[in-house]
C-alpha positions as CSV (number, residue, x, y, z in Angstrom):
1,M,26.7,7.0,-15.2
2,I,28.6,10.3,-15.7
3,N,32.0,9.1,-16.3
4,S,34.0,12.0,-18.2
5,Y,34.6,15.9,-17.7
6,T,32.5,16.6,-20.9
7,E,29.6,14.9,-19.4
8,M,29.8,16.4,-16.2
9,H,30.2,19.7,-17.7
10,D,27.0,19.1,-20.0
11,F,25.1,17.8,-16.9
12,M,25.8,20.8,-15.0
13,V,25.1,23.2,-18.0
14,S,21.6,21.3,-18.3
15,I,20.7,21.7,-14.6
16,I,21.7,25.6,-14.7
17,G,19.8,26.0,-18.0
18,N,16.5,24.5,-16.6
19,V,16.6,26.0,-13.0
20,P,13.5,28.8,-12.9
21,Y,15.7,31.6,-11.7
22,G,18.8,33.6,-13.2
23,I,22.2,32.5,-12.5
24,I,25.4,34.4,-13.4
25,V,28.9,33.1,-12.3
26,I,31.8,35.5,-12.5
27,D,35.7,34.6,-12.0
28,L,37.7,36.7,-9.4
29,E,38.3,39.4,-12.0
30,G,34.7,39.9,-12.7
31,Y,34.3,38.1,-15.9
32,I,31.5,36.0,-17.1
33,T,31.8,32.3,-16.9
34,V,28.2,31.2,-16.9
35,L,25.1,33.1,-17.8
36,N,22.0,31.0,-18.2
37,Q,18.9,31.7,-20.4
38,Q,16.8,32.8,-17.5
39,A,19.5,35.6,-16.6
40,H,19.7,36.7,-19.9
41,Q,15.9,37.3,-20.2
42,I,15.4,38.7,-16.7
43,L,18.4,41.4,-17.7
44,Q,16.8,41.8,-21.0
45,L,20.1,41.4,-22.7
46,T,20.7,41.3,-26.2
47,N,22.4,38.7,-28.4
48,T,22.7,35.3,-27.0
49,P,23.9,34.1,-23.4
50,Q,27.1,32.7,-25.0
51,H,27.7,36.2,-26.5
52,H,28.1,37.8,-22.9
53,L,30.8,35.0,-21.6
54,E,34.1,36.4,-21.0
55,T,32.4,39.9,-20.7
56,N,33.1,41.9,-17.7
57,I,29.9,41.8,-15.3
58,L,29.8,45.5,-14.8
59,E,29.3,46.0,-18.5
60,I,26.0,44.2,-18.4
61,L,24.7,46.2,-15.3
62,N,24.5,49.9,-16.2
63,D,20.7,50.2,-15.7
64,I,21.0,48.2,-12.1
65,V,22.8,51.0,-10.4
66,E,22.8,49.7,-6.8
67,L,23.7,46.1,-8.1
68,R,26.8,47.4,-10.2
69,E,28.1,49.3,-7.3
70,L,28.1,46.1,-5.2
71,M,29.7,43.9,-7.8
72,S,32.4,46.8,-8.4
73,T,33.1,46.6,-4.5
74,C,33.1,42.7,-4.6
75,I,35.7,42.7,-7.5
76,K,37.9,45.7,-6.2
77,K,37.8,45.4,-2.4
78,G,36.7,41.8,-1.7
79,R,33.7,39.6,-2.0
80,I,30.8,39.8,0.3
81,T,27.5,38.1,0.6
82,F,24.5,40.4,-0.3
83,Q,20.7,40.4,-1.0
84,L,18.7,42.9,-2.5
85,Q,15.0,42.0,-1.8
86,E,12.4,43.0,-4.3
87,H,14.6,45.5,-6.3
88,P,12.9,47.1,-9.2
89,V,14.8,46.4,-12.5
90,H,13.1,47.6,-15.9
91,D,9.4,46.6,-15.4
92,Q,10.4,43.7,-12.8
93,Y,10.9,43.2,-9.2
94,L,14.0,40.9,-8.5
95,T,15.2,39.5,-5.4
96,I,19.1,39.2,-6.1
97,T,21.5,37.3,-4.0
98,G,25.2,37.4,-4.1
99,K,27.5,34.9,-2.7
100,P,31.3,34.0,-3.1
101,I,32.3,30.8,-4.4
102,L,35.7,28.9,-4.5
103,S,37.1,30.5,-7.7
104,G,34.7,33.5,-8.0
105,F,31.3,34.7,-7.3
106,L,27.6,33.6,-7.8
107,L,24.6,35.6,-8.6
108,T,21.4,34.5,-8.7
109,L,18.1,36.4,-9.9
110,N,14.6,35.6,-8.8
111,N,11.8,37.5,-10.6
112,V,9.3,38.1,-7.9
113,T,7.2,40.4,-9.9
114,Q,3.8,38.4,-9.3
115,T,4.5,37.9,-5.6
116,K,5.2,41.7,-5.1
117,Q,2.2,42.8,-7.0
118,A,-0.1,40.5,-4.9
119,Q,1.6,41.7,-1.8
120,D,1.1,45.3,-3.0
121,E,-2.6,44.7,-3.9
122,A,-3.3,43.2,-0.5
123,T,-1.3,45.9,1.3
124,L,-3.4,48.7,-0.8
125,A,-6.6,46.8,-0.1
126,L,-5.7,47.0,3.6
127,L,-4.9,50.5,3.5
128,N,-7.9,51.4,1.7
129,G,-10.0,49.6,4.2
130,Q,-8.2,51.4,7.3
131,E,-9.1,55.0,5.3
132,M,-12.7,53.9,5.0
133,E,-12.7,53.0,8.7
134,R,-10.8,56.2,9.6
135,R,-13.6,58.0,7.8
136,R,-16.3,56.3,9.5
137,L,-15.0,56.7,12.9
138,S,-13.9,60.5,12.3
139,K,-17.6,61.2,11.2
140,E,-19.2,59.0,14.1
141,M,-16.8,61.2,16.7
142,H,-17.6,64.4,14.8
143,D,-21.3,63.9,14.3
144,G,-22.3,61.5,17.3
145,I,-20.0,62.1,20.3
146,G,-19.0,65.4,19.6
147,P,-22.5,66.8,19.8
148,L,-23.5,64.7,22.6
149,M,-20.4,66.0,24.7
150,S,-21.5,69.6,24.1
151,T,-25.0,68.8,25.2
152,I,-23.8,67.3,28.3
153,R,-21.7,70.6,29.0
154,L,-24.6,72.7,28.1
155,N,-26.7,70.8,30.7
156,L,-24.2,71.1,33.3
157,D,-23.7,74.8,32.8
158,A,-27.7,74.9,33.5
159,V,-27.3,73.0,36.6
160,K,-24.4,75.1,37.8
161,K,-26.8,78.2,37.7
162,D,-29.1,76.4,40.0
163,L,-26.5,75.6,42.5
164,K,-26.9,78.8,44.6
165,D,-27.2,77.4,48.1
166,V,-24.6,74.7,48.1
167,S,-21.1,74.8,49.7
168,E,-18.1,76.1,47.7
169,K,-16.5,72.7,47.7
170,T,-19.6,71.3,45.8
171,K,-19.5,74.3,43.3
172,Q,-15.7,73.3,43.0
173,K,-16.6,69.9,42.0
174,V,-19.1,70.9,39.4
175,E,-16.6,73.2,37.8
176,T,-14.0,70.5,37.5
177,M,-16.3,68.2,36.0
178,S,-17.3,71.0,33.4
179,D,-13.5,71.5,32.7
180,L,-13.1,67.7,32.2
181,I,-15.9,67.5,29.9
182,K,-14.5,70.5,27.8
183,E,-11.1,68.7,27.9
184,V,-12.8,65.4,26.6
185,A,-14.5,67.1,23.9
186,N,-11.3,68.8,22.8
187,D,-9.7,65.5,22.8
188,I,-12.4,64.0,20.7
189,R,-12.1,66.9,18.3
190,S,-8.3,66.3,17.9
191,I,-8.6,62.7,17.4
192,S,-11.4,63.2,14.9
193,H,-9.4,65.4,12.9
194,A,-6.2,63.1,13.2
195,L,-8.5,60.3,11.7
196,M,-9.2,62.4,8.7
197,P,-8.4,66.2,8.6
198,S,-11.3,68.3,7.8
199,A,-8.7,70.7,6.2
200,L,-7.8,67.9,3.7
201,I,-11.6,67.3,2.9
202,D,-12.7,71.0,2.7
203,F,-9.8,72.7,1.6
204,G,-7.3,70.2,0.2
205,V,-3.6,68.8,0.8
206,V,-1.9,72.2,0.7
207,R,-4.0,73.5,3.8
208,A,-4.0,70.0,5.6
209,L,0.0,69.8,5.2
210,H,0.6,73.4,6.5
211,N,-1.8,72.5,9.3
212,L,0.3,69.4,10.2
213,C,3.5,71.4,10.1
214,E,2.1,74.2,12.6
215,K,1.0,71.6,15.0
216,A,4.4,70.1,15.0
217,N,6.0,73.3,15.2
218,K,4.4,73.8,18.5
219,S,6.7,71.9,20.4
220,E,9.4,74.6,19.8
221,L,11.9,71.9,19.9
222,I,12.6,71.9,16.1
223,N,12.0,74.2,13.3
224,I,9.7,72.8,10.4
225,H,9.2,74.9,7.2
226,F,6.3,74.2,4.9
227,Y,6.5,75.4,1.2
228,H,4.3,74.8,-1.8
229,A,4.0,75.8,-5.5
230,V,0.8,74.3,-6.4
231,T,-1.0,75.9,-9.4
232,T,-4.4,73.6,-9.3
233,D,-6.8,74.4,-6.8
234,R,-7.6,70.9,-5.8
235,L,-6.0,67.6,-7.0
236,P,-7.8,64.2,-7.3
237,Q,-8.8,63.1,-4.0
238,N,-7.0,59.9,-4.1
239,I,-3.8,61.7,-4.9
240,E,-4.2,64.3,-2.1
241,L,-4.9,61.6,0.4
242,C,-1.8,59.9,-0.6
243,L,0.6,62.9,-0.4
244,Y,-1.2,63.7,3.1
245,R,-0.3,60.2,4.4
246,V,3.0,60.2,2.8
247,G,4.0,63.6,4.5
248,Q,2.4,62.6,7.8
249,E,4.5,59.3,7.8
250,L,7.7,61.1,6.8
251,L,7.4,63.8,9.2
252,S,6.7,61.3,12.1
253,N,9.7,59.3,11.2
254,S,12.0,62.6,11.1
255,L,10.4,63.5,14.6
256,K,11.0,60.1,16.2
257,Y,14.2,59.2,14.8
258,A,16.3,61.9,13.0
259,Q,17.1,64.0,16.0
260,A,16.9,66.9,13.5
261,K,16.9,70.5,14.2
262,E,15.3,71.5,10.9
263,I,12.7,69.6,8.7
264,N,11.8,71.0,5.3
265,I,8.6,70.0,3.5
266,Q,8.1,71.1,0.0
267,L,4.9,70.3,-2.2
268,V,5.6,71.5,-5.8
269,Q,3.5,70.8,-9.1
270,R,5.5,70.8,-12.2
271,N,3.7,70.2,-15.5
272,D,2.0,66.8,-15.6
273,K,3.3,65.8,-11.9
274,I,3.2,66.6,-8.2
275,I,6.3,66.4,-6.1
276,L,6.5,66.0,-2.3
277,T,9.9,66.5,-0.7
278,V,10.8,66.0,2.9
279,E,14.2,66.6,4.2
280,D,15.6,66.9,7.7
281,D,19.3,67.4,8.9
282,G,19.4,64.4,11.6
283,V,21.5,61.6,12.1
284,G,20.7,60.0,8.8
285,F,21.4,56.2,8.2
286,D,22.9,54.0,5.7
287,T,20.2,53.0,3.3
288,F,22.1,49.9,2.2
289,I,23.7,48.4,5.5
290,N,20.2,49.6,7.8
291,S,18.0,47.7,5.6
292,S,15.6,47.6,8.9
293,V,15.1,51.2,8.5
294,S,14.7,51.5,4.9
295,E,12.4,48.4,4.6
296,G,10.1,49.4,7.8
297,I,6.5,49.0,7.5
298,G,5.9,52.6,7.4
299,L,8.2,53.1,4.4
300,Q,6.8,49.9,2.6
301,N,3.2,51.6,3.1
302,I,4.5,54.5,1.3
303,Y,6.0,52.5,-1.5
304,T,2.7,50.9,-1.8
305,R,0.5,53.9,-1.9
306,V,2.9,55.8,-4.2
307,Y,3.3,52.9,-6.8
308,S,-0.4,52.4,-7.0
309,L,-0.7,55.7,-8.4
310,N,2.2,55.0,-11.0
311,G,4.4,57.4,-8.6
312,Q,8.0,56.9,-7.7
313,F,9.2,57.0,-4.2
314,I,13.1,57.7,-3.7
315,I,14.7,57.8,-0.1
316,D,18.4,59.0,0.0
317,S,20.2,59.2,3.3
318,Q,23.9,58.7,4.9
319,P,24.9,58.7,8.3
320,K,25.2,62.2,10.0
321,K,23.8,63.8,6.5
322,G,20.2,63.6,7.2
323,V,17.4,62.1,5.1
324,H,16.1,63.4,1.7
325,S,12.8,61.8,0.7
326,T,11.0,62.4,-2.7
327,V,7.5,61.3,-3.7
328,E,6.8,62.0,-7.7
329,I,3.3,61.3,-8.6
330,P,1.9,61.9,-12.1
331,L,-1.4,64.0,-12.7
């Protein structure tokens, strides 16, 4: 039975030391009162956990900018509960939770790297499967349905020449059928190109992104500018496909949500990396408070695509100041 303060303290230290996640406790002024071995390892700190006791929490968070800013706010302006989901720290992904306690603040750090990697692998497999299905459907529509529609239209044109003694009303019906077939054929061609743009396959990502912007510009409701400085004729196929899908998703997000008047897309090759930026002058959003936007399925797919190629994806936004997205992929 625990019957003294010392025994109670030792008991609590033992519990904290054996939990499978990092724990840091700070006082109201931000000085560390508890730091277990797991937190010490996760943050890759030097010396020993005991060495950092009585140290200000901000001094050990220089490499974790977002967490440092949150802790600074908690110390100076008032404690708040928060959670950073799957936040990249060094070579790990951490879920970091902050919660006020009676005499200070509690931080828990859970290393979710393996779970994140498994999720990314599953997502990437799904995305690759989708791309394969898109290729298959595009080929089926281009090589199968497209020529079939052309054959039907040619046969209908031949029938039109034989309709000499029918009424104008019947001729008009045949003409309408011919126009509808033409419209369906054009729709099939558009869907086929959307599934897997021929420009991407035949000419590369620069031409494909240029065509994407030209089509979006036809609405005349927004100005979309595309600039490129790519010195290599063709990039590896997986990189071209990634850049195109990322550009397509970011452009779509700007068109749907930003209420922007201008969108600028740039693709630049610098030494051993390729950089894609998409910037709009729309309504923007708070990347911390509005986590539902910054963690949407489309953006998560972008993260997965980019990180599978050892790249980086950074999205920067503030309310009323638009959105600036950057993708960097090593070549």
